[in-house]
C-alpha positions as CSV (number, residue, x, y, z in Angstrom):
1,X,-1.9,-32.6,-12.2
2,X,1.1,-35.3,-13.6
3,X,3.9,-32.1,-12.5
4,X,2.3,-32.0,-9.0
5,X,2.5,-35.8,-8.6
6,X,5.5,-36.0,-10.2
7,X,7.7,-32.7,-10.6
8,X,10.8,-35.0,-12.1
9,X,13.1,-33.4,-9.0
10,X,13.8,-35.3,-6.2
11,X,14.4,-31.5,-4.5
12,X,10.5,-30.8,-5.0
13,X,7.7,-31.6,-3.2
14,X,5.6,-34.5,-5.0
15,X,1.5,-34.7,-4.1
16,X,-1.1,-37.2,-3.9
17,X,-3.9,-35.6,-6.6
18,X,-7.4,-35.7,-5.9
19,X,-9.6,-34.1,-8.9
20,X,-13.2,-34.8,-8.6
21,X,-15.4,-33.7,-11.1
22,X,-18.1,-31.0,-9.9
23,X,-21.5,-32.3,-9.5
24,X,-23.4,-32.7,-12.8
25,X,-20.0,-31.9,-14.5
26,X,-17.6,-34.0,-17.2
27,X,-17.9,-37.6,-16.2
28,X,-19.6,-36.6,-12.9
29,X,-23.3,-38.3,-12.9
30,X,-26.8,-35.8,-13.3
31,X,-27.5,-34.8,-9.8
32,X,-31.3,-36.3,-8.5
33,X,-31.8,-33.1,-7.1
34,X,-31.3,-29.3,-6.9
35,X,-29.4,-27.7,-4.4
36,X,-25.6,-28.2,-5.1
37,X,-24.5,-25.1,-4.2
38,X,-20.6,-24.0,-4.1
39,X,-20.7,-24.6,-0.1
40,X,-22.7,-28.1,-0.1
41,X,-20.2,-29.1,-2.6
42,X,-17.6,-27.7,-1.0
43,X,-18.9,-29.9,2.2
44,X,-19.2,-33.0,0.3
45,X,-15.2,-32.4,-0.9
46,X,-14.7,-32.6,2.7
47,X,-16.5,-36.0,3.2
48,X,-14.7,-37.2,0.2
49,X,-11.3,-36.4,1.0
50,X,-11.4,-37.8,4.6
51,X,-12.9,-41.1,3.1
52,X,-10.0,-40.9,1.2
53,X,-7.5,-41.1,4.0
54,X,-6.8,-37.3,3.8
55,X,-7.9,-34.8,6.8
56,X,-5.9,-31.8,5.4
57,X,-5.1,-30.7,2.3
58,X,-4.6,-28.1,-0.5
59,X,-7.7,-26.9,-2.5
60,X,-7.2,-25.3,-6.1
61,X,-9.7,-24.3,-8.9
62,X,-10.9,-21.8,-11.0
63,X,-14.1,-20.6,-12.1
64,X,-16.7,-22.8,-10.3
65,X,-14.0,-24.5,-8.6
66,X,-12.5,-21.4,-7.5
67,X,-15.7,-20.5,-5.6
68,X,-15.9,-24.0,-4.4
69,X,-11.9,-23.9,-3.3
70,X,-12.6,-20.4,-1.5
71,X,-16.0,-22.5,0.3
72,X,-13.4,-24.6,1.4
73,X,-11.3,-22.4,3.0
74,X,-14.1,-20.4,4.6
75,X,-16.2,-23.0,5.9
76,X,-13.6,-25.7,6.7
77,X,-10.2,-23.9,7.4
78,X,-9.2,-27.0,9.7
79,X,-8.6,-28.9,7.0
80,X,-7.3,-26.8,4.0
81,X,-3.6,-26.4,4.3
82,X,-3.9,-23.3,1.8
83,X,-5.8,-22.7,-1.4
84,X,-5.2,-21.3,-5.0
85,X,-7.4,-19.7,-7.2
86,X,-7.1,-17.8,-10.4
87,X,-10.4,-16.5,-9.9
88,X,-10.9,-14.6,-6.9
89,X,-13.9,-12.6,-5.8
90,X,-13.0,-9.8,-3.7
91,X,-15.5,-6.5,-3.8
92,X,-14.3,-3.1,-3.8
93,X,-14.1,-2.1,-0.6
94,X,-16.6,0.0,1.2
95,X,-16.3,3.4,-0.3
96,X,-15.4,2.6,-3.6
97,X,-11.8,2.2,-4.7
98,X,-10.5,5.7,-3.7
99,X,-9.9,4.3,-0.4
100,X,-6.8,2.2,-1.8
101,X,-4.9,5.6,-2.6
102,X,-3.5,6.1,-6.0
103,X,-3.6,3.4,-8.4
104,X,-1.1,2.5,-11.2
105,X,-2.4,3.0,-15.1
106,X,-2.5,-0.9,-15.1
107,X,-4.6,-1.2,-12.3
108,X,-7.1,1.1,-13.3
109,X,-7.5,-0.2,-16.4
110,X,-8.1,-3.8,-14.6
111,X,-11.0,-1.8,-12.7
112,X,-12.3,-0.1,-15.7
113,X,-12.2,-3.3,-17.3
114,X,-14.0,-5.5,-14.4
115,X,-17.0,-2.7,-14.6
116,X,-17.2,-2.8,-17.9
117,X,-17.6,-6.8,-17.6
118,X,-20.6,-6.8,-15.1
119,X,-22.4,-4.0,-16.8
120,X,-21.8,-5.7,-20.2
121,X,-20.5,-9.2,-20.3
122,X,-22.0,-10.6,-16.9
123,X,-25.2,-12.2,-18.8
124,X,-22.9,-15.5,-19.1
125,X,-23.1,-15.5,-15.5
126,X,-26.5,-14.4,-14.7
127,X,-28.5,-16.5,-17.7
128,X,-27.4,-20.1,-16.1
129,X,-28.0,-19.2,-13.0
130,X,-31.4,-18.2,-13.5
131,X,-32.8,-20.1,-16.4
132,X,-30.0,-22.7,-17.0
133,X,-32.0,-24.6,-19.4
134,X,-32.5,-22.1,-22.4
135,X,-28.8,-21.8,-23.0
136,X,-27.8,-25.7,-21.9
137,X,-30.5,-27.1,-24.5
138,X,-29.2,-24.8,-27.3
139,X,-25.0,-25.7,-26.7
140,X,-26.0,-28.9,-26.9
141,X,-27.9,-29.6,-29.8
142,X,-27.0,-26.6,-31.7
143,X,-23.2,-26.8,-33.3
144,X,-23.7,-23.2,-34.6
145,X,-25.1,-22.0,-30.8
146,X,-22.1,-23.5,-29.3
147,X,-20.0,-21.7,-31.7
148,X,-21.5,-18.3,-31.2
149,X,-21.2,-19.1,-27.7
150,X,-17.2,-19.2,-28.1
151,X,-16.9,-16.6,-30.5
152,X,-18.7,-14.3,-28.0
153,X,-16.3,-15.0,-25.3
154,X,-13.2,-15.6,-27.2
155,X,-13.6,-11.7,-28.5
156,X,-14.9,-10.4,-25.4
157,X,-12.7,-12.2,-22.4
158,X,-9.6,-12.7,-23.7
159,X,-6.9,-10.6,-25.7
160,X,-7.2,-12.5,-28.6
161,X,-3.7,-13.5,-29.4
162,X,-4.7,-16.5,-30.8
163,X,-6.1,-18.0,-34.0
164,X,-9.6,-18.3,-33.7
165,X,-10.3,-21.4,-35.8
166,X,-7.4,-23.2,-33.4
167,X,-9.5,-21.9,-30.9
168,X,-12.2,-23.7,-31.8
169,X,-11.1,-26.5,-32.3
170,X,-9.7,-27.4,-29.0
171,X,-13.6,-27.1,-27.9
172,X,-15.2,-30.5,-28.4
173,X,-18.4,-30.4,-29.4
174,X,-20.9,-31.8,-26.9
175,X,-21.8,-35.4,-26.8
176,X,-25.2,-36.5,-26.9
177,X,-26.5,-37.2,-23.2
178,X,-29.0,-34.5,-22.0
179,X,-28.4,-30.9,-21.2
180,X,-26.2,-31.1,-18.4
181,X,-24.3,-27.5,-18.7
182,X,-26.9,-25.7,-16.4
183,X,-25.4,-25.5,-13.0
184,X,-27.0,-28.1,-10.3
185,X,-26.8,-25.1,-8.2
186,X,-26.6,-21.5,-7.5
187,X,-23.3,-20.0,-7.1
188,X,-24.5,-16.8,-5.3
189,X,-22.7,-17.8,-1.5
190,X,-19.7,-17.2,-2.6
191,X,-20.3,-15.1,-5.8
192,X,-18.9,-11.9,-7.4
193,X,-19.4,-9.3,-4.8
194,X,-19.5,-11.6,-1.7
195,X,-17.6,-10.3,0.9
196,X,-16.1,-13.5,2.5
197,X,-13.3,-14.3,5.2
198,X,-11.2,-17.3,5.4
199,X,-8.5,-18.2,7.8
200,X,-6.7,-20.5,5.4
201,X,-3.4,-19.2,3.4
202,X,-4.6,-18.1,-0.2
203,X,-2.9,-17.7,-3.2
204,X,-4.4,-15.9,-6.3
205,X,-3.3,-16.1,-9.8
206,X,-3.4,-13.4,-12.6
207,X,-2.1,-13.8,-16.1
208,X,-2.1,-11.6,-18.4
209,X,-3.8,-13.9,-21.1
210,X,-6.2,-15.2,-19.1
211,X,-9.4,-16.1,-20.4
212,X,-11.1,-14.4,-17.2
213,X,-8.4,-11.3,-17.8
214,X,-11.5,-9.0,-18.1
215,X,-12.6,-10.0,-14.9
216,X,-9.3,-9.1,-12.8
217,X,-9.2,-5.5,-11.2
218,X,-10.9,-4.6,-8.1
219,X,-11.7,-8.1,-7.7
220,X,-8.3,-9.9,-8.2
């Protein structure tokens, strides 16, 4: 965010950066009611930006924030000059990947990785969206539960080039204050496999060592 606000080069563009926390996350207060879907959050962001003096803006995000950014582009294209995400949700085309023609070896591996994830690793998405309090209370109450969660994701979703002990130290233990890990609403509207269309200019980033590497492929 600092580099966007002050790139350090007068020839490069500088931006005002607005980075609100998702409802119920980080410094945000706990929502009093459920229903804070990605679409409702996107609607709130448009109101927030308008009250801050921005009728048109760029949107960026990843994971759940990426879905909110996508929802902004889908439902509010007049306000979104462009969006960027590193977790694009693109379903396989009707008829399967065969209609795409010959794929490279790397693309074949990405497709296989994606299918493998949704067959064996998608529980980390399904669990919080159906029984969120179960995992939430474990993560805020037990360092062992948190470490087990981090270890599983470290092993399954990265190339494991980082040192596990250092990777664990990067994650602070949750502070007391209640179970706030559960999603205030589901992300089904712009979730995996959802066919969405946006008129906003869109950029997607895929990094070789991204923690979401195994979720690229056909969706990326």
